[in-house]
C-alpha positions as a printed Julia matrix, in Angstrom:
90×3 Matrix{Float64}:
 -33.45  46.53  267.91
 -33.52  43.04  269.29
 -35.63  41.69  272.08
 -33.9   41.27  275.45
 -34.42  37.5   275.06
 -31.94  37.46  272.17
 -29.19  38.76  274.44
 -30.15  36.37  277.24
 -30.02  33.44  274.8
 -26.53  34.5   273.68
 -25.39  34.82  277.3
 -26.74  31.37  278.16
 -24.68  29.84  275.35
 -21.5   31.08  277.05
 -22.07  28.51  279.83
 -22.58  25.48  277.59
 -20.09  22.69  278.19
 -19.46  22.46  274.44
 -19.05  26.25  274.05
 -17.11  27.21  270.92
 -16.02  30.86  270.89
 -15.61  31.1   267.14
 -19.05  29.62  266.43
 -20.58  31.88  269.08
 -19.06  34.96  267.47
 -20.35  33.97  264.05
 -23.81  32.98  265.29
 -24.25  36.16  267.32
 -22.79  38.67  264.9
 -26.22  40.03  263.96
 -26.96  40.51  267.66
 -23.65  42.36  268.04
 -24.5   44.54  265.04
 -27.68  45.6   266.83
 -25.48  47.31  269.43
 -23.67  49.35  266.76
 -24.19  52.24  264.42
 -22.66  51.1   261.16
 -23.08  53.58  258.31
 -22.49  52.21  254.8
 -18.8   52.02  253.9
 -17.65  53.33  257.28
 -16.4   51.48  260.35
 -18.92  50.69  263.08
 -19.18  52.61  266.33
 -21.07  51.75  269.5
 -24.58  53.15  269.72
 -24.81  56.24  271.85
 -27.66  54.64  273.8
 -25.5   51.81  275.19
 -25.95  52.57  278.86
 -23.4   51.01  281.19
 -24.84  48.06  283.05
 -27.64  47.34  280.58
 -27.95  43.97  278.91
 -27.14  45.45  275.47
 -24.0   47.17  276.76
 -22.89  44.01  278.58
 -23.4   41.92  275.45
 -21.43  44.44  273.38
 -18.54  44.32  275.87
 -18.44  40.52  276.1
 -18.64  40.13  272.34
 -15.73  42.54  271.83
 -13.69  40.86  274.6
 -13.98  37.52  272.81
 -13.59  39.0   269.32
 -10.24  40.67  270.06
  -8.75  37.26  270.79
  -9.07  36.51  267.07
  -7.6   37.85  263.89
 -10.61  39.37  262.14
 -11.74  41.94  259.63
 -14.94  43.9   259.46
 -16.04  44.43  255.88
 -17.55  47.89  255.84
 -18.98  47.5   252.34
 -21.36  44.67  253.14
 -21.16  44.93  256.96
 -19.89  41.43  257.55
 -17.34  39.77  259.79
 -14.37  37.86  258.42
 -13.19  35.74  261.32
  -9.86  33.96  261.19
  -7.9   32.09  263.84
  -6.98  33.12  267.34
  -3.92  35.28  267.72
  -0.83  33.07  267.94
   0.08  34.3   271.42
  -3.21  33.16  272.95
């Protein structure tokens, strides 16, 4: 599990004037994975200890909110993110 400072750092990047969503998603994927249970070769699920209102739960929600704007794949074999372009309607 990550230190609370890792989540705060990720949150602070959201306010940068040169914020790039795609780079942020890529750079913070390991942080996002810390909020998941991801068994080998199965899709990830949120950890059962994500308590509403906590910093970990908030990070998980924000990450997913930004992620769904993109075409992406989660590779369950090696637990990686394949991030493509934003959906054409956005």
